[in-house]
N, C-alpha and C positions, 0 to 999 in steps of 0.2 A: 186754466191748467195747460201745460205744454206736454209734449211727447219727445222722448229721446229718438232721434232719427239715426244717429250713428255714434259709435264709440271707436276711437282710434288710438293706437299706441305705437311707439318705436323704441328700439333697444338703445339708440344713441340720439344725442341732441343734434340739432341742425339739419335734420332730414325730414322728408315727408313721412307722416305717420300712416300706418296701415290700419284699415278697418278690421275690427274683430267682432265675433258673435256675442261675446260677453266679456265682462271685466270684473275683477275683484278690487274694491276700494278699501284701503287699509287706513285706519285712523292715524293722523299725524304723519302720514307717509305719502299717500296718493294712490295711483293705480299700480297694482303689482305688475312688474314687467315693463313699465314705462320709464324712459330715461329721465323725465322731469320729476319723478317721485323722489321724495327725500325730506329731510327736516328743514323746510323753508316755506315761504308764503305762497309760492306758485306751484303747488302740487298737482293741480288739475286745471285745465283751461276749457272754457265753454265758448261757443259761437252760435249765433242765431241762424237756423236753417234758412230763413227767409232771405237773409243777407247773402248767404252763400249762393242761393238760387239766382240772385241778381248778378253776381259775378259769373255764374254759369251762362248767363245770356251772352257774355263776351267770350267765355272760354268753355264751350259746351262739354269738353271731356274732363273738366276739373273734377278730381276725385275727392271724396271725403278724406280729411287728414292733410290736404295740401297746404293749409295754413298752420300746420303743426298743432291743430286743435285736438283735444281729447274727446269732447262730447259736443255733438251737434244737436240742438234742441229747437223744435218748431213750436209756435203757439205760446211762447212765454214772453212777457213784456220785459225785454232786456234793459229798458230804461229804468226799471225798478231794481235792477241788480247792482246796487251800490255797495261801497265798502261797508262791511259790517252786516250786510243782509245775509239771511240764512235761506238755503235752497234745499229742498228734498228731491232726491232722484230715486225712483223706484219706491219700494216700501220703507226702506230703512236708512238709506245713505243721506247724511246731512253734511252740507258744505257751508263754509263761511266765506263770503266774498272778501278778498284781501287786496285786490288791485283791479282797476279797469283800464284796459289799453296798455300797450307797450310799443316801443320802437321796433320797426321791422329790422331784421338782420340785413347786413350788406348783401346785395345781390338777390333781393327778394324777387323771385321769378314772376309772381303775380303782379307786383308793382311795375315791373319792367314791361309786361304785356299790356296791362290796362291803364297804367299811370296812377293807380291807386291801390290801396290794400285796406281791408276792413279790420284787420287785427289791431292796429294802433287805436282805433276808435271804439270797436265793439267787442274785442276780446275781453273776457271776464276770467280772472284768475282766483282760485279758491284753495283753501286748505280743507282736508277731510276731517270732520269732527266725529262722525259716526260712519263706520264702514258697512260694507255689504256687497252683494252681487248686483250688476246692472246689465240689462239687455236692451237693444233697440226695441222701441214700442212701449217701454216703461214710462210712467208719468214723471213729470218735472213740475215742481211748484214752488213759489215763493212762500216761505214760512214766516219771515219777519223782515221788516224794513231795516235799512242801514242808516249811515250818517251822511251820505252824499257821494256824488261821483268824484273819482280821483284816485 
């Protein structure tokens, strides 16, 4: 079982997200107040905390939200988060994985500094099936396997 390390949102797309103390997940919408919420397949993004820590070895002042990720999770096997998998966050939030990875936007500052970016390989995108409240420290667990990476 994993743990939520950080929750991040932004009011507009294309900017670094800011860490928040809690967030409301709304079914078929995403995180209330986040620019990426809406009626589409990438309502919420997840990244493994362990991978962010590896990047911090090269960029020590890297803030949560720098990859435009919504939820940072440590201790969860992200290789099992494949399309169709179900994930529970906290007591009641259920997410369905809809996409793994995406292209970095032009001018990705992290790629420019390090020569690489983890979001294209390790970013996991989900739709919100069941909503609820989430806080850092809440549990994260795989509920059901999916159909494969991609």
